[in-house]
C-alpha positions as CSV (number, residue, x, y, z in Angstrom):
1,M,0.2,51.1,3.2
2,K,-3.4,52.0,3.6
3,E,-5.9,50.3,1.3
4,S,-9.2,51.9,0.2
5,T,-12.3,51.0,2.1
6,V,-14.0,49.9,-1.1
7,L,-11.9,46.7,-1.5
8,T,-13.9,43.5,-1.8
9,T,-13.5,40.7,0.7
10,Y,-11.2,38.8,-1.7
11,Q,-9.1,41.9,-2.2
12,Q,-8.8,42.7,1.5
13,N,-8.0,39.2,2.6
14,H,-5.8,37.9,-0.3
15,L,-4.9,40.2,-3.1
16,A,-3.8,43.2,-1.0
17,P,-1.7,41.2,1.6
18,T,-0.2,39.1,-1.3
19,Y,0.7,42.3,-3.1
20,R,2.5,43.6,0.0
21,L,4.4,40.3,0.4
22,H,5.3,39.7,-3.2
23,G,5.5,43.2,-4.7
24,E,9.0,44.4,-3.9
25,M,10.5,41.0,-4.6
26,L,8.8,40.3,-7.9
27,Y,8.7,43.8,-9.4
28,P,12.4,44.3,-10.3
29,R,12.5,40.8,-11.9
30,I,9.4,41.6,-14.0
31,V,11.2,44.7,-15.3
32,E,14.3,42.7,-16.1
33,A,12.5,39.9,-17.8
34,S,10.4,42.4,-19.8
35,R,13.5,44.2,-21.1
36,A,14.8,40.8,-22.5
37,H,11.4,40.0,-23.9
38,V,11.0,43.4,-25.6
39,V,14.5,43.2,-27.1
40,M,13.5,39.8,-28.6
41,L,10.2,41.2,-29.9
42,G,12.2,43.9,-31.7
43,E,14.9,41.6,-33.1
44,A,12.2,39.2,-34.3
45,G,10.3,42.1,-36.0
46,L,7.1,41.4,-34.1
47,V,6.7,45.0,-32.8
48,P,7.5,48.2,-34.7
49,A,11.0,49.6,-33.9
50,D,9.8,52.9,-32.6
51,E,7.4,51.1,-30.2
52,V,10.2,48.8,-29.1
53,S,12.5,51.7,-28.4
54,A,9.8,53.5,-26.4
55,M,9.1,50.4,-24.3
56,L,12.8,49.9,-23.6
57,R,13.3,53.5,-22.6
58,G,10.3,53.2,-20.2
59,L,11.7,49.9,-18.8
60,D,15.1,51.5,-18.3
61,R,13.4,54.3,-16.4
62,L,11.6,51.7,-14.2
63,Q,14.8,49.8,-13.6
64,A,16.7,53.0,-12.6
65,E,14.1,53.9,-10.0
66,A,13.7,52.1,-6.7
67,P,10.6,49.8,-6.7
68,D,7.9,52.5,-6.6
69,L,4.8,50.4,-6.6
70,P,1.4,52.1,-6.6
71,V,-0.7,51.6,-3.4
72,Y,-3.0,48.7,-3.8
73,D,-6.5,50.3,-4.2
74,G,-8.3,47.5,-6.0
75,S,-8.1,49.1,-9.5
76,F,-5.6,46.4,-10.6
77,E,-5.2,42.8,-9.7
78,D,-1.6,42.2,-8.7
79,V,2.0,43.3,-9.1
80,Y,2.0,42.2,-12.8
81,F,-0.8,44.7,-13.6
82,A,0.8,47.3,-11.4
83,F,4.0,46.9,-13.5
84,E,2.0,47.5,-16.7
85,R,0.5,50.6,-15.1
86,R,3.9,52.0,-14.2
87,L,5.3,51.2,-17.6
88,A,2.4,53.0,-19.4
89,E,3.0,56.0,-17.1
90,A,6.7,56.0,-17.8
91,M,6.0,55.8,-21.6
92,E,3.2,58.4,-21.3
93,V,0.8,56.2,-23.2
94,P,-2.5,54.5,-22.3
95,R,-2.1,51.0,-20.9
96,S,-4.3,49.7,-23.7
97,E,-1.5,50.6,-26.2
98,L,1.2,48.4,-24.5
99,S,2.6,45.4,-26.4
100,V,4.8,44.2,-23.6
101,Q,2.8,41.1,-23.1
102,L,2.7,40.1,-26.8
103,A,3.6,36.3,-27.0
104,R,3.9,36.2,-23.2
105,S,1.6,35.2,-20.4
106,R,1.6,36.0,-16.7
107,N,2.0,32.2,-16.4
108,D,5.4,31.9,-18.1
109,L,6.5,35.2,-16.8
110,D,6.0,34.4,-13.2
111,A,7.5,30.9,-13.7
112,A,10.6,32.6,-15.1
113,I,11.0,35.3,-12.4
114,F,10.4,32.7,-9.6
115,R,13.3,30.8,-11.1
116,M,15.5,33.9,-11.3
117,I,14.9,34.8,-7.7
118,L,15.5,31.3,-6.5
119,R,18.6,30.7,-8.5
120,D,20.2,34.0,-7.1
121,Q,19.2,33.1,-3.6
122,L,20.5,29.6,-3.9
123,C,23.8,30.9,-5.2
124,E,24.1,33.0,-2.0
125,V,23.1,30.0,0.2
126,G,25.6,27.8,-1.6
127,Q,28.4,30.4,-1.2
128,A,27.6,30.7,2.5
129,A,27.7,26.9,2.8
130,V,31.1,27.0,1.0
131,A,32.4,29.4,3.7
132,A,31.1,27.2,6.4
133,A,32.7,24.1,4.8
134,R,36.0,25.9,4.6
135,A,35.8,26.8,8.2
136,A,35.0,23.2,9.1
137,L,38.0,22.0,7.2
138,D,40.3,24.6,8.8
139,A,38.9,23.8,12.3
140,A,39.4,20.0,11.6
141,G,43.0,20.7,10.7
142,R,43.6,22.6,13.9
143,T,42.0,19.9,16.1
144,R,43.0,16.6,14.4
145,E,45.1,15.7,17.6
146,A,42.5,16.9,20.1
147,L,41.5,13.6,21.6
148,I,37.9,13.3,22.8
149,I,35.2,10.6,23.5
150,A,33.0,9.8,20.5
151,M,29.4,9.2,21.4
152,T,26.8,6.8,20.0
153,H,23.3,6.9,21.4
154,R,24.5,9.6,23.8
155,R,26.8,7.1,25.5
156,P,30.6,6.9,25.4
157,A,31.7,4.8,22.4
158,Q,35.3,5.1,21.2
159,P,38.2,7.6,21.2
160,T,38.4,10.0,18.3
161,S,39.4,13.6,17.7
162,I,37.5,16.8,17.2
163,G,39.2,17.1,13.8
164,H,37.8,13.7,12.8
165,V,34.3,14.7,13.7
166,L,34.5,18.1,11.9
167,A,36.0,16.5,8.8
168,G,33.0,14.2,8.7
169,Y,30.7,17.1,8.9
170,A,32.6,18.9,6.2
171,E,32.2,15.9,3.9
172,A,28.4,15.9,4.5
173,L,28.2,19.7,3.9
174,I,30.3,19.5,0.7
175,G,27.8,16.9,-0.6
176,E,25.0,19.4,0.2
177,I,26.9,22.2,-1.6
178,E,27.1,19.9,-4.7
179,A,23.3,19.4,-4.4
180,Y,22.8,23.1,-4.3
181,D,24.7,23.4,-7.5
182,G,22.4,20.8,-9.0
183,A,19.3,22.7,-7.8
184,I,20.6,25.9,-9.4
185,E,21.2,24.0,-12.7
186,T,17.5,22.9,-12.6
187,L,16.4,26.5,-12.0
188,Q,18.6,27.6,-15.0
189,R,16.1,26.2,-17.5
190,S,13.9,29.0,-18.9
191,P,10.1,28.6,-19.2
192,L,9.7,31.7,-21.2
193,G,8.0,31.2,-24.5
194,A,5.5,28.7,-23.1
195,C,3.0,31.6,-22.8
196,A,-0.2,30.5,-21.0
197,I,0.7,26.8,-21.4
198,A,0.6,25.8,-25.1
199,G,3.0,28.3,-26.6
200,T,2.2,30.6,-29.6
201,D,2.1,30.6,-33.4
202,L,4.2,33.8,-33.5
203,P,7.8,33.4,-34.6
204,I,9.3,34.3,-31.2
205,R,12.9,33.4,-30.2
206,P,12.6,32.2,-26.6
207,E,16.2,31.0,-26.6
208,R,17.3,34.6,-27.1
209,V,15.3,35.7,-24.0
210,A,16.8,32.8,-22.0
211,E,20.3,34.0,-23.1
212,L,19.7,37.6,-22.1
213,L,18.4,36.5,-18.6
214,G,21.3,34.2,-17.9
215,F,19.5,30.9,-18.2
216,S,21.6,27.9,-19.4
217,G,18.9,26.6,-21.6
218,R,15.1,26.1,-22.0
219,L,12.6,23.6,-20.7
220,V,11.7,21.1,-23.3
221,N,8.0,21.1,-22.8
222,S,5.7,24.1,-22.5
223,Y,3.2,22.4,-20.2
224,E,5.9,21.5,-17.7
225,A,7.3,25.1,-18.0
226,V,4.2,26.6,-16.3
227,A,2.7,23.6,-14.5
228,G,5.9,22.1,-13.0
229,A,6.8,22.6,-9.4
230,D,9.6,20.1,-8.9
231,H,12.1,22.9,-9.1
232,L,10.3,24.6,-6.2
233,M,10.2,21.5,-4.0
234,Q,13.9,20.8,-4.6
235,P,15.4,23.9,-2.8
236,A,12.8,23.6,0.0
237,L,13.8,20.0,0.7
238,L,17.5,20.7,0.2
239,N,17.5,23.5,2.7
240,A,15.7,21.3,5.2
241,R,18.2,18.5,4.6
242,A,21.3,20.8,4.8
243,L,20.2,22.5,8.0
244,A,19.1,19.3,9.6
245,T,22.6,17.9,9.2
246,G,24.1,21.2,10.4
247,S,21.7,21.2,13.4
248,R,23.0,17.7,14.4
249,L,26.5,19.1,14.5
250,V,25.3,22.1,16.6
251,R,23.8,19.7,19.2
252,V,27.2,18.1,19.5
253,L,28.9,21.5,19.8
254,Q,26.4,22.3,22.6
255,D,27.6,19.2,24.5
256,W,31.2,20.0,23.9
257,M,30.8,23.5,25.2
258,S,28.9,22.2,28.3
259,W,31.7,19.7,28.9
260,R,34.3,22.5,28.3
261,W,36.0,20.5,25.5
262,I,35.7,23.7,23.3
263,V,35.5,27.3,24.4
264,T,32.3,29.3,24.1
265,Q,33.1,32.5,22.2
266,A,31.7,35.6,23.9
267,E,30.1,37.0,20.7
268,F,27.7,34.0,20.6
269,C,26.6,34.2,24.2
270,Q,24.1,36.1,26.2
271,G,24.4,36.8,29.9
272,S,21.8,35.8,32.5
273,S,19.4,38.4,33.8
274,I,20.0,37.3,37.4
275,M,22.9,34.8,37.6
276,P,26.3,36.6,37.2
277,Q,28.3,33.5,36.3
278,K,26.1,32.5,33.3
279,R,27.2,32.8,29.7
280,N,24.5,31.1,27.6
281,P,25.6,30.0,24.1
282,V,22.1,30.8,22.8
283,V,23.2,31.1,19.1
284,L,23.3,27.3,19.1
285,E,19.7,27.2,20.3
286,H,18.8,29.7,17.6
287,L,20.4,27.5,14.9
288,V,18.4,24.5,16.0
289,S,15.2,26.6,15.9
290,M,16.1,27.9,12.5
291,T,16.3,24.3,11.3
292,G,12.9,23.6,12.7
293,M,11.4,26.5,10.8
294,T,13.1,25.5,7.6
295,V,11.8,21.9,7.9
296,A,8.3,23.4,8.4
297,D,8.7,25.6,5.3
298,S,9.6,22.5,3.3
299,M,6.6,20.6,4.5
300,S,4.4,23.6,3.7
301,V,5.7,23.7,0.1
302,L,5.2,20.0,-0.4
303,S,1.8,20.1,1.1
304,N,0.7,22.9,-1.2
305,V,2.1,21.2,-4.3
306,S,0.7,17.8,-3.5
307,T,-2.8,19.2,-3.2
308,A,-2.7,21.0,-6.6
309,W,-3.6,19.7,-10.0
310,W,-0.8,19.3,-12.5
311,E,-1.5,22.5,-14.4
312,D,-0.8,26.1,-13.8
313,S,-2.1,26.4,-10.2
314,N,-1.4,29.1,-7.6
315,N,-1.1,26.8,-4.7
316,A,1.6,24.8,-6.5
317,T,3.6,27.7,-7.6
318,T,2.8,31.3,-6.6
319,D,1.5,30.6,-3.1
320,V,4.7,28.8,-2.0
321,Q,7.1,31.6,-2.9
322,V,7.3,33.4,0.4
323,R,8.0,30.1,2.2
324,L,10.8,29.5,-0.3
325,W,12.3,33.0,0.0
326,E,12.2,32.9,3.8
327,S,13.7,29.4,3.7
328,N,16.6,30.5,1.5
329,D,17.3,33.6,3.5
330,R,17.2,31.6,6.8
331,S,19.5,29.0,5.3
332,R,22.0,31.6,4.2
333,R,22.0,33.1,7.7
334,F,22.4,29.6,9.3
335,F,25.5,29.0,7.3
336,V,26.9,32.4,8.1
337,L,26.5,31.8,11.8
338,L,27.9,28.3,11.6
339,E,30.9,29.5,9.6
340,A,31.7,32.1,12.3
341,L,31.3,29.4,15.1
342,L,33.7,27.0,13.4
343,R,36.1,29.7,12.4
344,T,36.5,30.8,16.0
345,L,36.4,27.3,17.5
346,E,39.1,26.8,20.2
347,V,40.0,23.7,22.1
348,G,39.2,23.9,25.8
349,Q,39.8,21.4,28.6
350,L,39.7,18.0,26.8
351,P,38.9,14.8,28.6
352,S,41.9,13.3,30.3
353,T,43.3,9.9,29.3
354,D,42.0,8.6,32.6
355,E,38.5,9.7,31.8
356,I,38.6,8.2,28.3
357,V,39.9,4.9,29.6
358,A,37.4,4.8,32.5
359,A,34.6,5.3,30.1
360,G,35.5,2.0,28.4
361,T,36.0,3.5,25.0
362,T,39.2,1.6,24.3
363,T,37.8,-1.9,24.7
364,T,36.9,-2.3,21.0
365,A,40.5,-1.9,20.1
366,A,41.5,-4.3,22.9
367,A,39.1,-6.9,21.6
368,D,40.6,-6.5,18.1
369,V,44.0,-7.4,19.6
370,L,42.5,-10.7,20.8
371,S,40.8,-11.3,17.4
372,R,44.1,-10.8,15.6
373,A,45.6,-13.5,17.9
374,G,42.9,-16.0,16.7
375,V,40.3,-15.6,19.4
376,P,36.8,-15.8,17.9
377,F,35.3,-12.3,17.6
378,R,32.3,-12.9,19.9
379,V,34.5,-14.5,22.6
380,A,36.9,-11.5,22.4
381,H,33.9,-9.1,22.5
382,A,32.3,-10.8,25.5
383,T,35.6,-11.0,27.3
384,M,36.2,-7.2,27.0
385,S,32.6,-6.5,28.1
386,A,33.0,-8.6,31.2
387,L,36.4,-7.0,32.1
388,V,35.3,-3.4,31.7
389,D,32.3,-4.1,33.9
390,R,34.7,-5.2,36.6
391,G,37.0,-2.2,36.6
392,D,39.4,0.2,35.0
393,P,41.5,-1.4,32.2
394,R,44.7,0.0,33.8
395,E,44.0,-2.2,36.8
396,W,43.7,-5.4,34.7
397,T,46.4,-8.1,34.8
398,A,47.3,-10.7,32.3
399,A,45.8,-13.3,34.6
400,D,42.5,-11.3,34.7
401,V,42.3,-11.3,30.9
402,Q,43.2,-15.0,30.6
403,A,40.6,-15.9,33.3
404,A,37.9,-13.9,31.5
405,L,38.7,-15.7,28.3
406,V,38.6,-19.2,29.9
407,E,35.2,-18.4,31.4
408,R,33.8,-17.9,27.8
409,A,36.0,-20.4,26.0
410,P,37.1,-23.2,28.4
411,G,40.6,-24.4,27.5
412,L,41.5,-21.3,25.4
413,V,45.0,-20.2,26.3
414,V,46.5,-17.0,24.8
415,D,50.2,-16.0,24.7
416,G,51.2,-13.7,27.5
417,G,52.5,-11.1,25.0
418,V,49.0,-10.9,23.5
419,L,47.5,-10.4,27.0
420,D,50.0,-7.6,27.8
421,A,49.1,-6.0,24.4
422,V,45.4,-6.1,25.3
423,I,46.0,-4.2,28.5
424,D,48.4,-1.8,26.8
425,V,45.9,-0.9,24.0
426,A,43.1,-0.6,26.5
427,S,45.2,1.8,28.6
428,H,46.3,4.2,25.9
429,P,43.4,5.8,23.9
430,E,45.9,8.3,22.3
431,R,47.0,5.4,20.1
432,V,44.0,6.0,17.9
433,L,45.7,9.2,16.6
434,D,48.3,6.9,15.0
435,R,45.7,4.7,13.3
436,A,46.6,4.1,9.6
437,Q,43.1,3.5,8.2
438,D,42.5,6.2,5.6
439,D,39.0,7.2,6.7
440,G,39.7,6.9,10.4
441,P,40.7,9.4,13.2
442,G,44.5,9.0,12.8
443,A,46.0,12.5,12.7
444,A,47.8,11.7,9.4
445,A,44.7,10.1,8.0
446,V,42.5,13.1,8.9
447,A,45.1,15.4,7.2
448,A,44.8,13.4,4.0
449,Q,41.0,13.4,4.2
450,L,41.1,17.2,4.5
451,D,43.3,17.4,1.4
452,R,40.8,15.3,-0.6
453,L,37.8,17.2,0.7
454,G,39.4,20.5,0.1
455,E,39.9,19.6,-3.6
456,R,36.2,18.6,-3.8
457,L,35.1,21.8,-2.1
458,A,37.2,23.9,-4.4
459,S,35.6,22.3,-7.4
460,A,32.1,22.8,-6.1
461,A,32.9,26.4,-5.1
462,A,34.2,27.1,-8.6
463,R,31.0,25.9,-10.2
464,L,29.0,28.2,-7.9
465,D,31.2,31.1,-8.8
466,E,30.8,30.3,-12.5
467,R,27.0,30.3,-12.2
468,A,27.1,33.7,-10.4
469,A,29.4,35.0,-13.1
470,Q,27.1,33.7,-15.8
471,I,24.1,35.6,-14.3
472,E,26.2,38.8,-14.0
473,A,27.5,38.5,-17.6
474,A,23.9,38.1,-18.8
475,A,22.9,41.3,-17.1
476,S,25.7,43.1,-19.0
477,R,24.6,41.5,-22.3
478,L,21.0,42.6,-21.6
479,G,22.1,46.1,-21.0
480,E,24.2,46.2,-24.2
481,A,21.3,44.6,-26.3
482,T,18.9,47.2,-24.9
483,R,21.1,50.1,-25.8
484,A,21.8,48.7,-29.2
485,V,18.1,48.4,-30.0
486,V,17.3,51.9,-28.7
487,R,20.2,53.3,-30.8
488,S,19.1,51.6,-33.9
């Protein structure tokens, strides 16, 4: 798009670039919101019926056409005035005769269409997250007996299963999906009717406009309706939070792939330009980078909002939109990629029992055996620490365990059966798959966790589907209302 050379400095360096960035995103929503507004004006008797019908026919024409914005030449200020020009052309009347902005300001209009765009985008993000959560639950079910070494602080900690880890991530992601639903509910409050900031004395029906646009209700206060920005910060922060959690899982998957515990799927890899054997799972690196960009977008939104006055202010509302749109699109793509990774996850060469034992990961369970027999916790803990430093648990003897106990608690004698049980537990990490604790890594426990989490996910997914259906139904109502007004 080539701008005229007569543009002012402000037009060249802000209005024209912003028009290009915002135009195609905002324009269809301006048309949609205007259809609802004009229907209301007609039903309220605020505009003559023939003028209402003419405006609706013009708006229907604009809706039917692909966004056909005029080139920015400085003769209008922004996409809102470009819309008025296109509507006047479609109606074949001078722009000065338009009543489309009666009882409406650019302030409450842009507040409304920002909410409409964001709620639709968050529905898509939420539904992509639902698919990723389902894939995580399915993968957890397939791998609940795949024994691995759980890490803390990047060091071997305790035996667990891949399924136990993935069920934990699924629980976190389901919580984030529920938070997306809450963010959409916040966005579902209409600001229309607030006008510039203090409303109007005209007998408008803003609840009717809200209904036609698929909003669940209205904001209580007209000042908040156009000055507020909490609903903009909320999705920015939520995207950063959700991707940060997902990125942590991705880092774990990177390790598992490097250790060959899981198989790297070819579709997520790139070959080396020079090393024939290399298959680099670069999609994991991309996911981490996407998270970094999303966190940066959230900080940009918060920074802009925090430096603005609590009033209608471009830096708190309009100027953060591109950051939000990109954040939402990136978050949706993140979950689509993560869903594909989890859906195709396959177990590779798991660590052997020997490796798991040699890493000392069974000594916590062994110390618990001593504690159950009456040995003070710290004595049991120190005894296991000393023994594992001396060698592999499978090489311990009952005498070794007793001697280590006496070193820390002189005179303490433990039954030989307990000593044998300590060595047995320390030598068999697979016993963790039989653990009965309901939130633990036992295979049966993980299966029960997946059932409970599946029910919670189904409920969250149903709410997101209901929201999408509500928005779709509103579009049908708006079409019917428009046709009814034009016919009458």
